[in-house]
N, C-alpha and C positions, 0 to 999 in steps of 0.2 A: 647522618644524613638531612644534611643542609635545607633548605628553604628553596632553594633557589632549585636545585639540584630532583628537587617534589616538586617542582612545578614545575618544570621542564616535562620531568614527566609524565606532571597530569595532562603536558598540553601534546604532545609527543603519542600517544597512549586513545588524545583527540584524536587530533590525524590518522594515527592509520584506524579507529573505529570511520571518518570518514573518508576515510577513506574503502574502507570494507560498502560504505550500505550504496558510497558510488556501482560499485564495480556487481551489488546483488542491483541495485536497480535494474543495472544495463543489462541484465543475465536476463529481469525478468518481464521488459519489455515488451519486448513481441510479443511475448505468451498472451501481457496485459491486452497490444494492442487485435491481437487477435475476436481477444476475451470480451471488450469493447465495442469490436465492429461485426458481433453476432448480430447475427438479425434474427436470429433466431432463435435465441437467448433472450429481444429486445419483444421482439416478439411474444414469448413467454411470459418475460416478469408486467409488460401493459398487457395478457389477461389478471399474473392473480392479482395485478395491483386493484383491476377493476371488480376480480371476484369478491377484497376481501375490502372491500369499499360499499360496493354495494349488498356482503354482506352482514359489516354493522347498523347499517341505515334496517336489514333483517329485522334484525333482535331489535 
């Protein structure tokens, strides 16, 4: 296989991977938005952060 063919294959595979990454990202966006905009989850995370910070000062 020539070097030109190998380079062409590398670019072709990189392009395919980039398309796949874009596809996966597009599919995941609605779920990510749902999770990130979740106020209950945010409140829980804030509680855990506060609890962990408080416990680390107690020890």
